[in-house]
A tleap script that builds the chain and sets N, CA, C and O, in Angstrom:
source leaprc.protein.ff14SB
mol = sequence {
  NMET ALA THR LYS LEU TYR VAL GLY ASN LEU
  SER PHE SER THR THR GLU GLY ASP LEU ARG
  ASP TYR PHE ALA SER CYS GLY THR VAL THR
  SER CYS ASN VAL ILE MET ASP LYS TYR THR
  ASN LYS SER ARG GLY PHE ALA PHE VAL GLU
  MET GLY THR GLN GLU GLU ALA ASN LYS ALA
  ILE ALA GLU LYS ASN GLY ALA ASP PHE GLN
  GLY ARG ALA LEU THR VAL ASN GLU ALA LYS
  PRO ARG GLU ASP ARG PRO ARG GLY GLY GLY
  GLY GLY PHE GLY GLY ASP ARG GLY SER LYS
  ARG ASP TYR CARG
}
set mol.1.N position { 4.045 78.097 -64.092 }
set mol.1.CA position { 2.975 78.682 -63.314 }
set mol.1.C position { 2.290 76.929 -62.676 }
set mol.1.O position { 2.291 76.015 -63.500 }
set mol.2.N position { 1.931 76.735 -61.689 }
set mol.2.CA position { 1.406 75.588 -61.200 }
set mol.2.C position { -0.079 74.807 -61.578 }
set mol.2.O position { -0.871 75.713 -61.317 }
set mol.3.N position { -0.674 73.971 -61.913 }
set mol.3.CA position { -1.796 73.182 -62.363 }
set mol.3.C position { -2.135 72.799 -61.289 }
set mol.3.O position { -1.374 72.277 -60.474 }
set mol.4.N position { -3.515 73.031 -61.104 }
set mol.4.CA position { -3.782 72.209 -59.889 }
set mol.4.C position { -5.396 71.063 -60.952 }
set mol.4.O position { -6.325 71.439 -61.666 }
set mol.5.N position { -4.978 69.810 -60.524 }
set mol.5.CA position { -5.510 68.847 -60.945 }
set mol.5.C position { -6.646 68.148 -60.023 }
set mol.5.O position { -6.563 68.112 -58.795 }
set mol.6.N position { -7.892 67.506 -60.891 }
set mol.6.CA position { -8.634 66.901 -60.007 }
set mol.6.C position { -8.755 65.722 -60.130 }
set mol.6.O position { -9.256 65.339 -61.187 }
set mol.7.N position { -8.287 64.548 -58.961 }
set mol.7.CA position { -8.063 63.051 -59.089 }
set mol.7.C position { -9.682 62.951 -58.278 }
set mol.7.O position { -10.113 63.479 -57.252 }
set mol.8.N position { -10.406 61.840 -59.473 }
set mol.8.CA position { -11.481 61.377 -58.762 }
set mol.8.C position { -11.036 59.750 -58.874 }
set mol.8.O position { -10.107 59.295 -59.540 }
set mol.9.N position { -12.044 58.974 -57.965 }
set mol.9.CA position { -12.656 57.503 -57.984 }
set mol.9.C position { -11.767 57.355 -57.016 }
set mol.9.O position { -11.115 56.410 -57.461 }
set mol.10.N position { -11.143 57.714 -55.698 }
set mol.10.CA position { -10.156 57.452 -55.360 }
set mol.10.C position { -10.241 56.587 -53.871 }
set mol.10.O position { -11.130 56.828 -53.055 }
set mol.11.N position { -9.484 55.842 -53.707 }
set mol.11.CA position { -9.863 54.654 -52.206 }
set mol.11.C position { -10.361 55.281 -51.240 }
set mol.11.O position { -10.059 56.471 -51.318 }
set mol.12.N position { -11.064 55.015 -50.250 }
set mol.12.CA position { -11.263 55.954 -49.042 }
set mol.12.C position { -10.000 55.696 -47.980 }
set mol.12.O position { -9.948 56.214 -46.864 }
set mol.13.N position { -9.190 54.976 -48.425 }
set mol.13.CA position { -7.717 54.537 -47.405 }
set mol.13.C position { -6.495 55.455 -48.114 }
set mol.13.O position { -5.475 55.605 -47.441 }
set mol.14.N position { -6.555 56.020 -49.332 }
set mol.14.CA position { -5.503 56.816 -50.018 }
set mol.14.C position { -5.052 58.163 -49.151 }
set mol.14.O position { -5.731 59.172 -48.962 }
set mol.15.N position { -4.086 57.959 -48.815 }
set mol.15.CA position { -3.742 59.308 -48.020 }
set mol.15.C position { -2.694 60.546 -49.154 }
set mol.15.O position { -2.339 60.268 -50.299 }
set mol.16.N position { -2.379 61.928 -48.398 }
set mol.16.CA position { -1.858 62.239 -48.881 }
set mol.16.C position { -0.221 62.065 -49.636 }
set mol.16.O position { 0.409 62.700 -50.482 }
set mol.17.N position { -0.064 61.292 -49.110 }
set mol.17.CA position { 1.304 60.807 -49.273 }
set mol.17.C position { 1.164 59.726 -50.184 }
set mol.17.O position { 1.963 60.022 -51.074 }
set mol.18.N position { 0.763 58.919 -50.419 }
set mol.18.CA position { -0.010 57.831 -51.368 }
set mol.18.C position { 0.164 58.611 -52.983 }
set mol.18.O position { 0.682 58.221 -54.030 }
set mol.19.N position { -0.546 59.896 -52.586 }
set mol.19.CA position { -0.824 60.537 -54.245 }
set mol.19.C position { 0.691 61.369 -54.861 }
set mol.19.O position { 1.127 61.533 -56.000 }
set mol.20.N position { 1.251 61.814 -53.346 }
set mol.20.CA position { 2.218 62.911 -53.548 }
set mol.20.C position { 3.021 62.068 -54.450 }
set mol.20.O position { 3.239 62.472 -55.593 }
set mol.21.N position { 3.710 60.370 -53.847 }
set mol.21.CA position { 4.287 59.622 -54.576 }
set mol.21.C position { 3.780 59.031 -55.812 }
set mol.21.O position { 4.642 58.690 -56.623 }
set mol.22.N position { 2.811 58.881 -56.056 }
set mol.22.CA position { 1.992 58.106 -57.397 }
set mol.22.C position { 2.137 59.566 -58.454 }
set mol.22.O position { 2.176 59.389 -59.671 }
set mol.23.N position { 2.195 60.695 -57.994 }
set mol.23.CA position { 1.975 61.586 -59.233 }
set mol.23.C position { 3.493 62.316 -59.648 }
set mol.23.O position { 3.520 63.117 -60.582 }
set mol.24.N position { 4.698 61.993 -58.914 }
set mol.24.CA position { 5.784 62.250 -58.450 }
set mol.24.C position { 6.497 61.907 -59.746 }
set mol.24.O position { 7.426 62.632 -60.101 }
set mol.25.N position { 6.117 60.801 -60.526 }
set mol.25.CA position { 6.908 60.274 -61.674 }
set mol.25.C position { 6.160 60.783 -62.677 }
set mol.25.O position { 6.148 59.995 -63.623 }
set mol.26.N position { 5.410 61.952 -62.916 }
set mol.26.CA position { 5.048 63.097 -63.633 }
set mol.26.C position { 5.675 64.421 -63.389 }
set mol.26.O position { 5.506 65.315 -64.218 }
set mol.27.N position { 6.312 64.602 -62.428 }
set mol.27.CA position { 6.809 65.726 -62.410 }
set mol.27.C position { 7.045 66.332 -60.630 }
set mol.27.O position { 7.193 65.694 -59.588 }
set mol.28.N position { 6.994 67.817 -60.902 }
set mol.28.CA position { 6.917 68.136 -59.259 }
set mol.28.C position { 5.634 68.305 -59.084 }
set mol.28.O position { 4.910 68.757 -59.970 }
set mol.29.N position { 5.140 67.894 -57.703 }
set mol.29.CA position { 4.368 67.932 -56.765 }
set mol.29.C position { 4.188 69.060 -55.918 }
set mol.29.O position { 4.829 69.081 -54.868 }
set mol.30.N position { 3.346 70.102 -56.223 }
set mol.30.CA position { 3.837 71.279 -55.101 }
set mol.30.C position { 2.513 71.186 -54.171 }
set mol.30.O position { 2.444 71.837 -53.128 }
set mol.31.N position { 1.774 70.590 -54.480 }
set mol.31.CA position { 0.596 70.337 -53.441 }
set mol.31.C position { -0.625 68.924 -53.624 }
set mol.31.O position { -1.165 68.548 -54.664 }
set mol.32.N position { -0.796 68.329 -52.124 }
set mol.32.CA position { -1.919 67.506 -52.529 }
set mol.32.C position { -2.461 67.512 -51.219 }
set mol.32.O position { -2.026 67.486 -50.068 }
set mol.33.N position { -4.118 67.580 -52.079 }
set mol.33.CA position { -5.053 67.920 -50.562 }
set mol.33.C position { -5.931 67.041 -50.821 }
set mol.33.O position { -6.778 67.358 -51.656 }
set mol.34.N position { -6.005 65.746 -50.228 }
set mol.34.CA position { -7.414 64.944 -50.342 }
set mol.34.C position { -8.307 65.494 -49.224 }
set mol.34.O position { -8.008 65.666 -48.042 }
set mol.35.N position { -9.786 65.797 -50.023 }
set mol.35.CA position { -10.775 65.901 -49.420 }
set mol.35.C position { -11.489 65.264 -48.189 }
set mol.35.O position { -11.760 64.066 -48.268 }
set mol.36.N position { -11.795 65.902 -47.143 }
set mol.36.CA position { -12.269 65.012 -46.289 }
set mol.36.C position { -13.596 65.239 -45.620 }
set mol.36.O position { -13.672 66.336 -45.067 }
set mol.37.N position { -14.633 64.492 -45.535 }
set mol.37.CA position { -16.406 65.267 -45.202 }
set mol.37.C position { -15.845 65.593 -43.490 }
set mol.37.O position { -15.121 65.136 -42.606 }
set mol.38.N position { -16.581 66.485 -43.742 }
set mol.38.CA position { -16.002 67.781 -42.116 }
set mol.38.C position { -17.010 66.850 -41.149 }
set mol.38.O position { -16.586 66.723 -40.000 }
set mol.39.N position { -18.173 66.237 -41.417 }
set mol.39.CA position { -18.573 65.397 -40.117 }
set mol.39.C position { -18.090 64.143 -39.381 }
set mol.39.O position { -18.045 63.934 -38.169 }
set mol.40.N position { -17.647 63.146 -40.687 }
set mol.40.CA position { -17.030 61.741 -40.379 }
set mol.40.C position { -15.724 61.814 -40.609 }
set mol.40.O position { -15.016 60.814 -40.721 }
set mol.41.N position { -15.237 63.201 -40.710 }
set mol.41.CA position { -13.662 63.013 -41.059 }
set mol.41.C position { -13.261 61.806 -41.894 }
set mol.41.O position { -12.113 61.399 -41.720 }
set mol.42.N position { -14.042 61.160 -42.790 }
set mol.42.CA position { -13.408 60.694 -43.725 }
set mol.42.C position { -13.328 61.038 -44.938 }
set mol.42.O position { -13.885 62.044 -45.379 }
set mol.43.N position { -12.479 60.080 -45.771 }
set mol.43.CA position { -12.144 60.494 -47.481 }
set mol.43.C position { -13.483 60.840 -47.815 }
set mol.43.O position { -14.473 60.500 -47.168 }
set mol.44.N position { -13.477 61.561 -48.896 }
set mol.44.CA position { -14.863 61.773 -49.797 }
set mol.44.C position { -14.650 61.153 -50.739 }
set mol.44.O position { -15.663 60.968 -51.415 }
set mol.45.N position { -13.382 60.541 -51.285 }
set mol.45.CA position { -13.093 59.971 -52.394 }
set mol.45.C position { -12.835 60.331 -53.597 }
set mol.45.O position { -13.087 59.793 -54.676 }
set mol.46.N position { -11.925 61.993 -53.127 }
set mol.46.CA position { -11.291 62.688 -54.498 }
set mol.46.C position { -10.395 63.554 -53.534 }
set mol.46.O position { -10.424 63.655 -52.307 }
set mol.47.N position { -9.381 64.300 -54.725 }
set mol.47.CA position { -8.153 65.158 -54.101 }
set mol.47.C position { -8.071 66.076 -55.402 }
set mol.47.O position { -8.627 65.972 -56.495 }
set mol.48.N position { -7.094 67.099 -54.843 }
set mol.48.CA position { -6.795 68.032 -55.575 }
set mol.48.C position { -5.105 68.106 -55.360 }
set mol.48.O position { -4.569 68.411 -54.295 }
set mol.49.N position { -4.384 67.750 -56.638 }
set mol.49.CA position { -3.056 67.888 -56.518 }
set mol.49.C position { -2.762 69.028 -57.233 }
set mol.49.O position { -3.481 69.537 -58.093 }
set mol.50.N position { -1.603 69.445 -56.826 }
set mol.50.CA position { -0.583 70.785 -57.842 }
set mol.50.C position { 0.449 70.255 -58.817 }
set mol.50.O position { 0.964 69.233 -58.364 }
set mol.51.N position { 0.831 70.535 -59.768 }
set mol.51.CA position { 2.004 70.012 -60.559 }
set mol.51.C position { 2.618 71.307 -60.818 }
set mol.51.O position { 2.104 72.402 -60.588 }
set mol.52.N position { 3.820 71.070 -61.343 }
set mol.52.CA position { 4.810 72.094 -60.821 }
set mol.52.C position { 4.751 73.136 -61.820 }
set mol.52.O position { 5.041 74.321 -61.653 }
set mol.53.N position { 4.130 72.277 -63.431 }
set mol.53.CA position { 4.132 73.137 -64.859 }
set mol.53.C position { 3.323 72.964 -65.280 }
set mol.53.O position { 2.725 72.058 -64.699 }
set mol.54.N position { 2.506 73.570 -66.597 }
set mol.54.CA position { 1.462 72.778 -67.220 }
set mol.54.C position { 1.724 71.732 -67.867 }
set mol.54.O position { 0.824 70.917 -68.068 }
set mol.55.N position { 2.965 71.526 -68.322 }
set mol.55.CA position { 3.639 70.388 -69.415 }
set mol.55.C position { 3.558 68.921 -68.510 }
set mol.55.O position { 3.267 67.819 -68.975 }
set mol.56.N position { 3.948 69.281 -66.884 }
set mol.56.CA position { 3.727 68.215 -65.991 }
set mol.56.C position { 2.062 67.892 -65.636 }
set mol.56.O position { 1.672 66.751 -65.389 }
set mol.57.N position { 1.303 68.899 -65.652 }
set mol.57.CA position { 0.168 68.642 -65.106 }
set mol.57.C position { -0.441 67.403 -66.333 }
set mol.57.O position { -1.065 66.370 -66.092 }
set mol.58.N position { 0.154 68.140 -68.135 }
set mol.58.CA position { -0.573 67.457 -69.192 }
set mol.58.C position { -0.071 65.930 -68.955 }
set mol.58.O position { -0.865 65.102 -69.401 }
set mol.59.N position { 0.965 65.454 -68.408 }
set mol.59.CA position { 1.820 64.467 -68.522 }
set mol.59.C position { 1.067 63.718 -67.968 }
set mol.59.O position { 0.752 62.625 -68.438 }
set mol.60.N position { 0.515 64.326 -66.519 }
set mol.60.CA position { 0.191 62.853 -65.087 }
set mol.60.C position { -1.459 62.868 -65.981 }
set mol.60.O position { -2.077 61.822 -65.783 }
set mol.61.N position { -2.179 63.864 -66.872 }
set mol.61.CA position { -3.214 63.415 -67.263 }
set mol.61.C position { -3.325 62.286 -67.946 }
set mol.61.O position { -4.033 61.304 -67.727 }
set mol.62.N position { -2.176 62.622 -69.231 }
set mol.62.CA position { -2.346 61.875 -70.245 }
set mol.62.C position { -2.180 60.250 -69.533 }
set mol.62.O position { -2.963 59.369 -69.885 }
set mol.63.N position { -1.065 59.964 -68.491 }
set mol.63.CA position { -0.807 58.906 -67.655 }
set mol.63.C position { -1.638 58.239 -66.856 }
set mol.63.O position { -1.765 57.016 -66.792 }
set mol.64.N position { -2.274 59.157 -66.171 }
set mol.64.CA position { -2.877 58.633 -64.593 }
set mol.64.C position { -4.353 58.346 -65.015 }
set mol.64.O position { -5.040 57.436 -64.553 }
set mol.65.N position { -4.772 59.323 -66.032 }
set mol.65.CA position { -6.648 58.939 -66.027 }
set mol.65.C position { -6.715 58.044 -66.727 }
set mol.65.O position { -6.224 57.904 -67.848 }
set mol.66.N position { -7.721 56.923 -65.745 }
set mol.66.CA position { -7.873 55.690 -66.427 }
set mol.66.C position { -7.107 54.602 -65.797 }
set mol.66.O position { -7.338 53.395 -65.870 }
set mol.67.N position { -6.040 55.284 -65.088 }
set mol.67.CA position { -4.559 54.121 -64.362 }
set mol.67.C position { -5.487 53.129 -63.443 }
set mol.67.O position { -6.669 53.436 -63.286 }
set mol.68.N position { -5.014 52.056 -62.894 }
set mol.68.CA position { -5.638 51.761 -61.948 }
set mol.68.C position { -4.436 52.151 -60.672 }
set mol.68.O position { -3.239 51.896 -60.811 }
set mol.69.N position { -5.046 52.832 -59.392 }
set mol.69.CA position { -4.286 52.789 -58.284 }
set mol.69.C position { -4.970 52.369 -57.368 }
set mol.69.O position { -6.167 52.642 -57.279 }
set mol.70.N position { -4.385 51.688 -56.589 }
set mol.70.CA position { -5.060 50.643 -55.704 }
set mol.70.C position { -6.507 50.087 -55.565 }
set mol.70.O position { -7.241 49.941 -54.587 }
set mol.71.N position { -6.646 49.844 -56.813 }
set mol.71.CA position { -7.439 48.435 -57.291 }
set mol.71.C position { -8.734 49.979 -57.930 }
set mol.71.O position { -9.916 49.635 -57.931 }
set mol.72.N position { -8.586 50.750 -58.172 }
set mol.72.CA position { -9.291 52.067 -58.400 }
set mol.72.C position { -9.316 52.297 -59.638 }
set mol.72.O position { -8.365 51.557 -59.894 }
set mol.73.N position { -9.652 52.768 -60.790 }
set mol.73.CA position { -9.402 53.192 -61.849 }
set mol.73.C position { -9.415 54.669 -61.731 }
set mol.73.O position { -10.505 55.206 -61.538 }
set mol.74.N position { -8.334 55.407 -61.823 }
set mol.74.CA position { -8.697 56.683 -61.298 }
set mol.74.C position { -9.564 58.143 -62.526 }
set mol.74.O position { -9.631 57.907 -63.732 }
set mol.75.N position { -10.018 59.257 -62.054 }
set mol.75.CA position { -10.468 60.100 -62.933 }
set mol.75.C position { -9.391 61.075 -62.968 }
set mol.75.O position { -9.203 61.530 -61.840 }
set mol.76.N position { -8.463 61.659 -64.017 }
set mol.76.CA position { -7.982 62.689 -63.489 }
set mol.76.C position { -7.994 63.780 -64.816 }
set mol.76.O position { -7.546 63.346 -65.877 }
set mol.77.N position { -8.460 65.076 -64.772 }
set mol.77.CA position { -8.325 66.090 -64.837 }
set mol.77.C position { -7.793 67.189 -64.466 }
set mol.77.O position { -7.165 67.350 -63.420 }
set mol.78.N position { -8.085 68.274 -65.574 }
set mol.78.CA position { -7.724 69.867 -64.907 }
set mol.78.C position { -9.002 70.154 -64.063 }
set mol.78.O position { -10.165 69.862 -64.342 }
set mol.79.N position { -8.433 70.898 -62.789 }
set mol.79.CA position { -9.791 70.841 -61.967 }
set mol.79.C position { -10.377 72.728 -62.194 }
set mol.79.O position { -9.731 73.776 -62.211 }
set mol.80.N position { -11.656 72.476 -62.317 }
set mol.80.CA position { -12.070 73.872 -62.699 }
set mol.80.C position { -12.181 74.597 -61.620 }
set mol.80.O position { -12.494 74.214 -60.493 }
set mol.81.N position { -11.882 75.808 -62.029 }
set mol.81.CA position { -11.866 77.109 -60.963 }
set mol.81.C position { -13.264 76.922 -59.691 }
set mol.81.O position { -14.266 76.323 -60.084 }
set mol.82.N position { -13.248 77.312 -58.620 }
set mol.82.CA position { -14.144 77.214 -57.804 }
set mol.82.C position { -15.686 78.152 -58.065 }
set mol.82.O position { -15.397 79.348 -58.032 }
set mol.83.N position { -16.564 78.030 -58.205 }
set mol.83.CA position { -17.573 78.604 -58.019 }
set mol.83.C position { -18.256 79.043 -56.662 }
set mol.83.O position { -18.481 78.238 -55.758 }
set mol.84.N position { -18.476 79.997 -56.614 }
set mol.84.CA position { -19.217 81.206 -56.005 }
set mol.84.C position { -20.359 80.512 -55.445 }
set mol.84.O position { -21.340 80.384 -56.178 }
set mol.85.N position { -20.394 80.093 -54.396 }
set mol.85.CA position { -22.496 79.444 -53.897 }
set mol.85.C position { -22.310 80.558 -52.874 }
set mol.85.O position { -21.399 81.268 -52.448 }
set mol.86.N position { -23.509 80.383 -52.702 }
set mol.86.CA position { -24.421 81.276 -51.481 }
set mol.86.C position { -23.921 80.035 -50.117 }
set mol.86.O position { -23.942 78.805 -50.159 }
set mol.87.N position { -23.624 80.700 -49.318 }
set mol.87.CA position { -23.224 79.957 -47.418 }
set mol.87.C position { -25.005 79.621 -47.189 }
set mol.87.O position { -26.024 80.213 -47.546 }
set mol.88.N position { -24.749 78.433 -46.451 }
set mol.88.CA position { -26.089 77.927 -45.469 }
set mol.88.C position { -27.352 77.774 -46.413 }
set mol.88.O position { -27.565 78.231 -47.535 }
set mol.89.N position { -28.173 76.918 -45.518 }
set mol.89.CA position { -29.402 76.815 -46.268 }
set mol.89.C position { -30.387 77.415 -46.099 }
set mol.89.O position { -30.821 77.934 -47.127 }
set mol.90.N position { -31.139 77.632 -44.920 }
set mol.90.CA position { -32.428 78.746 -44.519 }
set mol.90.C position { -33.561 78.660 -45.192 }
set mol.90.O position { -34.383 77.746 -45.128 }
set mol.91.N position { -33.606 79.749 -45.929 }
set mol.91.CA position { -34.861 79.192 -46.641 }
set mol.91.C position { -36.423 78.825 -46.158 }
set mol.91.O position { -36.575 78.697 -44.943 }
set mol.92.N position { -37.398 78.675 -46.873 }
set mol.92.CA position { -38.710 78.497 -46.193 }
set mol.92.C position { -39.268 78.922 -44.957 }
set mol.92.O position { -40.120 78.194 -44.448 }
set mol.93.N position { -38.976 79.852 -44.453 }
set mol.93.CA position { -39.603 80.375 -43.545 }
set mol.93.C position { -40.817 80.715 -43.444 }
set mol.93.O position { -41.445 80.350 -44.437 }
set mol.94.N position { -41.550 81.349 -42.556 }
set mol.94.CA position { -42.992 81.994 -42.568 }
set mol.94.C position { -43.998 80.600 -43.678 }
set mol.94.O position { -43.735 79.431 -43.961 }
set mol.95.N position { -45.217 81.564 -44.033 }
set mol.95.CA position { -46.025 80.608 -44.998 }
set mol.95.C position { -46.965 80.393 -43.818 }
set mol.95.O position { -46.927 80.820 -42.664 }
set mol.96.N position { -48.052 79.383 -44.635 }
set mol.96.CA position { -48.876 78.539 -43.701 }
set mol.96.C position { -48.544 77.106 -43.281 }
set mol.96.O position { -49.412 76.601 -42.568 }
set mol.97.N position { -47.742 76.520 -43.491 }
set mol.97.CA position { -47.125 74.961 -43.532 }
set mol.97.C position { -48.726 74.568 -43.294 }
set mol.97.O position { -48.998 74.292 -42.126 }
set mol.98.N position { -49.400 74.530 -43.885 }
set mol.98.CA position { -50.400 73.727 -44.221 }
set mol.98.C position { -51.336 73.828 -43.306 }
set mol.98.O position { -52.376 73.375 -43.785 }
set mol.99.N position { -51.522 74.274 -41.998 }
set mol.99.CA position { -52.014 74.334 -40.937 }
set mol.99.C position { -53.589 74.763 -41.173 }
set mol.99.O position { -53.823 75.750 -41.871 }
set mol.100.N position { -54.389 74.202 -40.732 }
set mol.100.CA position { -56.197 74.272 -41.344 }
set mol.100.C position { -56.857 74.869 -40.146 }
set mol.100.O position { -58.065 75.091 -40.228 }
set mol.101.N position { -56.131 75.200 -38.886 }
set mol.101.CA position { -56.575 74.984 -37.882 }
set mol.101.C position { -57.220 76.601 -37.309 }
set mol.101.O position { -56.502 77.459 -37.823 }
set mol.102.N position { -58.143 77.156 -36.570 }
set mol.102.CA position { -58.381 78.563 -36.814 }
set mol.102.C position { -58.244 78.645 -34.866 }
set mol.102.O position { -58.995 78.134 -34.035 }
set mol.103.N position { -57.038 79.456 -34.665 }
set mol.103.CA position { -56.708 79.837 -33.100 }
set mol.103.C position { -57.132 80.993 -32.463 }
set mol.103.O position { -56.496 81.518 -31.549 }
set mol.104.N position { -58.467 81.527 -33.027 }
set mol.104.CA position { -59.007 82.516 -32.534 }
set mol.104.C position { -59.820 82.371 -31.187 }
set mol.104.O position { -60.363 83.355 -30.685 }
savepdb mol mol.pdb
quit
């Protein structure tokens, strides 16, 4: 079963191909996803790399965590499951809003 890894402290110029090549020395990379900011379309400085097996993921963590990649010390660990978060902001509707005027 594939294991997803969190890879942090990436250079903002890192591509998915760069990461795929870098992690290939630890085993089969089944997927690679550099997270991009939806407004600026620039890298947010982290990615998720999925390794083919748990053993390959453990090897990648042992070898790549703290290692220098493109001038940055990487943070590599097993990705945590995504939390369910409420969508949207909202809130704060209604209320006095501090107005002290009388509009009668």
